[in-house]
N, C-alpha and C positions, 0 to 999 in steps of 0.2 A: 478523679473519675473521668474516664474518657467518654465525652459526649458525642464524639464524631461517629455516629452510627448510620448505616445505610437505611434507606427507606424500606418498609416492609408492606407488602400488599395486604389489604383487608381480605379476610377469607370467610367462606360461608359456613353454615352450621354443620355441614358434612365433614369438615376438615378435622383431622385428628387433634386431640388436645395438645399433644406435644408440639405439633406444627403450629397450632394457634399461638402458642406462647413464644415462638422463635423470634429472635430480635434481628435476624439477618436471613436473607434468602439462602445463603450457603448453609446455615444451620438447619433451615427447614428441609433442604434437600437431604442433608445428612440424616435427619430424623426419619424421613420417608424411607431412606435406603435401609435403615435398621429394621423396620416393619416386623410384624409377627410376634412382638413381645407380649407378655402378660399385661392385662389392664392395670393401671396404676392402683396402688393400695388405697390412696385417698388420705387427706389430712385427718379425717375423723378417726382413722384406725392407726395412726402413727404411734410408735413407741415414744416414751418420754425419757429425757436425760435425767439422771439422778444427781442432784447437786452435791450430795455427800460422797459420791463415788470418787471424786478427784483426790481426796485426802489419802486414799490407799492405792492410788494408781501406780502402775509400773509399766515397763516395756517401752515401745516406740510409737510415736505419733507422726503421721505424714500430713502436712498442710499443703494444699494444692491451690494454684491460682495463676493470675496474670503475671507477666514479666515484672520482676521486682526492681523497677527503675531506681527507686530511692533507697533500697536495701532494708526497708522496714520489716518485711516478712522474714527474711533470713536472719536479720538482727534480732527479732523477737524470738525466733526459734532457738537461736544460739543462747540468748540471755535466759530463756526458760530452762533449757537443758542444764545450764550452769547453776541456776538457782534451785532447781527441783531435786536433782540428784538421783531420783528413782525412774524418771521418765525422760527419754531423749526425744527431741523433735527435730524434724528437718523440713525445709521448704522446697517444693517441687514446682517449677514453672511449667505450665501446660498451655500457654498461649501468649503470643507476643502483644496482642491487643485485647481489649475488653471483649469484643465479639468472638475472637478466636478462643479465648479462655472459656467463654460461655458455651460455645459449641463443644469443647472438650469436656467440660463439666457435665453437660447434659448427656453426652455419649456415655460417660462413666456411670452416672446415676441411673440412666435408663437400662444400662447393661448390668446393673447390680455389682459393679466392680468394687473390690475391697481395697484398691490401691490407696485411696485417699480417706483419711479420717475426718479432716476438716476441709471445707472449701471456703476460700475468700470470695464472698458473695456481694455483688453490687446491690445497693439498697433496693433497686427496682426489680430484682429477681425473686424476692421473698415469696410473694403470693403464687407465682408460677411454680416454684420448686415445692412449696408446701402443698399446693393443691394436687400434686402428683403423688404425694406420700413418699417423697425422696429424702426427707430430712427428719431428724429426731425433733420431737417437741421439746423446746427449751423453756417452756413457761416457768417451771419451778426454778430453774437455774437463773433465768433473768430476774425473777422476783427476789431471789436470794441476793443478787448483786445490784438491785435497783437503786439503792441509796447512793451508789457510786456513779450512776449514769445520768446524763442529761435527759430529761423526759422526752424531748423531741426526737432524740436519736433512737430511743426504745421503740417509738411508734413505727420506725422503718422496718422493724422485725415482726410486725403483727399481721396476722391473717386469721380471720374467723375467730377473733377473741383469744387467740393463743399467740405465743412468741416462738418464732422458729429459728432464730439466730441471736447472737449477742453482738451489740455494736462494738466495733474495734476502733475506727477513726471516722470522722465525719467531714462534712464540707458544706459551706454555704457561701453564696455570692457576696461580694463586697463592691463598694464604689471607690475607685481611685480618682483623686482630683488634684488639679494643679492649684496650689495654695495662692500663687501670685495672680491667677486669672479668675478663679471662680470660688464661690462660697461652699462650705460644707452643706450638702443637701439634707434638708429635713423632710421634704416631700418630693414625690416625683414631679409634681407641677412646678415646684421651685427649681428643680434640677433642669427641666426642659426650658424654663424661662431664662435661666442663667446661660444655658448652652446657646440660646438663640441671640443673646445680646451682642455678640461681637465675633468676627472671624477668629478662629483659634480657640473658641470656647466649647465647641461641639462635643457631642456625646457619641461614643462608640460602644456597641454591644454585639451579641451573637445573634444575627438575624438570618443566617443561612437556613435553608429548608432541611432541618435535622433536629435531633433531640434537644440541642442547646436552645433552639427557638422556643420549644415547648417550655423549657425552664424559665427563660426570660419573660415569656408571656404570663406564666403562672405566678411569677413573683409579683407582677402588677395586679393580676386578677385576685389573688389571695388578699393582697393589701387593700383592695377596693371592696372586699367583702364577698367576692364571688367564689364559686366552686365548680368543679367538674362533676363530682358525684357527692351525694350526701352520705350520712353515716349508714343509711340502709342500702346504699349502692344505686340509688335512683339518679338518673342523668339530670343535672341542673345547670349545664353550661349554656343553655338557651336562656340568657338573662340580660337585664339591663346593664349589669356590671361588665359582662363580656362585651357588649356593644360599646360601652364607655371606654374601656381599655383599648379596644381595637381602633376606635376613632381617635383616641389620644395618641397612640403610637403612629398612626397614619399622618395625623396633623404634624407630628414632630419631624417626620421625613419631609413633608411639604414645606415647612417653614424654616428648615435648616437647623433645628435643634439637634437632630441626629443626621449623620452623613449617610446618603443613600448606599454607599459602599458596604454598610453593615449587612445588606441583603446577601452579601457573598462571604461574610465573616463567620468562622467558628472561633474558638478560643485564641489560638496563636495569631491569626491575622488581626484580630481586634487588639491584642497586646502590641503587636508590631506597629499598627497604625497609631496607637497612643504614644508609643516610644518615639515617634517622629517629632513630638512636641507640638503638633498642630491641633490638638484637642484638649478640652478642659476636663472631661469626665470619661471614665471607662468603667463598665461593669465587667467583672471577671472573678476568678477564684483566688483563694489565698496564696497559692504557689507563685502567683505573679509578683508578689511583694519582693521576694528574693531576686527575681529576674530584673525588676525595675531598679533595684539598688545597684545593679551592675551597669547601669546606663547613665548618661549625662543628666537624667531627670532625678537622680538619687536624692538630692537635697531639696527638690521643689515639689514633691508630691506628698499627699497625706491619704489616709485610709478612713473610710466611714462605713458604718453598717448600711444595708439597703434602706432607702427612705420609705416613709409611709405614703399611702394615697391620701390626698387631702380629705380630711374628715374621717379617716380610717386609721389603721395602725400598720407598721411595717411587718412584712411577712416574706421570708425567703422560702426557698425550696431546697430541701436537704439532699445532698449527695453523700458520698462516702462508701465504706465497705464494712461488711459484717462477717462474723465467724459462724458458719453453719456446719453442724455435725451431720455427716452422711448417715442415712439409715442403715448403710451396709458397713459401717466402721467396725473393725475388729478390736478396737481399743477405745470404747466410748468413755471409759473412766479417764484415760489419758487425755482424751479430747477435752473433757470437763476441766481437768487440771490446767491444761494450756489456756483455756478461756478464762479461768479464774486469774491466772497470772497476767494475761494480756490486758485485762480490764482493771487491774489494781491501780489506785491513785499514783503509786510510785512509777509504774511502767508507763502510765499515760503521760507523765511529764516527759519521759524520753521520746514518746511519740511526737511531741512538739519540738523539744530541744534538738534531738538527733536527726529527725526525719522531716521536719517542717510540715507536719500534718496536724489537723485539728483534733484534739483529744475529745473523747466522749465523757470524760470526767471533769465536772465543773471546777473543782478545786485547782486543777492544773493551770487554769487560765490566770489565776492570781499569784502563782508561785513566782518568786523573785527571779529564779534562774530561767524560767520559761519566758518571763517578760523581757529579760535581757536578750534572749535569742529571737523572740517574737513580740516586738513592741506593740503590735496592733492586736494583741490577744484580747483586750477588752472589747474592741469593736467586733472582732470575730465571734466572741461569745454572744454578744447581743444578736448577731445575725443567726447564729445556730439556735439560740433559745427561742427566737421568734419565727423560725422556719417550720414548714410543714412538709410531710411526705408528698410525693406525687400520687395521683389516684391509685388506690390499692385494688388491684385486679389481676387475675391470671392472664388477662389479655391486655395488659398495660401497653405493650409495644404497638398494638393496633389503635388504642386510645390516643397514645402520643402522636402517632402518624395523622390521625384525624385532626388533632389540634394543630400541629406545625404546618401541615400542608395548607390548611384553610387560613391560618394566620398569615402565612407567607403570601397567599393569593390576595389578601386584602392589602398588605403592605406593599406589594409589588404593583398594585393597581389593576389586577386582572379580574377582580370580582368585587362586589359591594359588601359592606359589613353585614347587611341583613341576610344576603344570600349565604355568606360564609358561616354565619352563626347557625342558621337552619341546617346547613349541610353538615357542619361540625357535630351538632347534636344528633342528627340522624346516623352519622357514621359511628359515633361513640356508642349509641344504642345498639346498632347492628353488631358491633364488636362484642358487646356484653352478651347479647342474646346468642352469639355463636358458640359460647362455652357451656 
């Protein structure tokens, strides 16, 4: 999942729903230009996918989404076509980056285009798309396949007690550590203490003012027992847990546990800094494993699940991609057949072995062939199972911005923890009330 997203301005109540949910200024401008369309149908009136329809499906299915860098989308379409015999599938790239793909998807959904039957959907888009009535309700389909899916991944498809997509592959953060320098971390407090012990032990993470900082912060907040919104959608981020985590992260920058350069890092700069050999710990995503094995550090690093907060339990933040059926699909049965195939235990093993992605099927992580290709599968499964979705809201982009800009202000020393927590809570509340 590409977390390198531009900042999005908070908007007032008069803003259109589609613009509220935009994750980039360019997308917002595009939606404004479309103007004049019919009001969204709404999630409560959405049609539902029929789980039994896939068995008798025929025809063609078009799956659309972001640039297929790993080949997983085209590979899945080709394998499905070969295995099914009655339905053909193809993959259409409609954006070079996550934000470009989202803009193209929104344009098609809002315009009621029938070009795409399935959209590859970032896990944070679920509530936005569902709230507009743009997707088929997949509740019955997800429930039919639930025994093959890791529960935490299913939660990323939920909005208003219904499921609006099926998990395809997931993602959760990991800790990479130098075995000859530092110990495997059991708690965040231990990690930071080890990192401060000696030069070369330090910790690098994604601290730039963007979506990645929201994720890094929430990993600690969740493990400390804090939350942004409760189950009823009430704002709960003004809490002692939020203050504790912000103070802890700030102290880590002051005492040398974490390098101050992290305030400029997203995923790749953090990885490259770690590859220099000058750090003991790195927080990053599973794809970094393959890249590290192509460096001089190949034999000296190990992988661990995200640690727990002292006195609490480990909790990551889920990334990944889901399969959403367009409400305007002309082959909904074919789309159901494709999803049934993509989530089977057998194909989920290929997700790991052939494409180095995290399966949404738990059995895949203990498969011998998967473990040969992905030796850290056990650690990755622990992170995925313990992870939680980001706040579920149609205005998630505004909520995320309220978090990362105020967290960054504290870490960079431009505001106090107390002021940032109050402002963060006010901005999250303002975003929610604007929808």
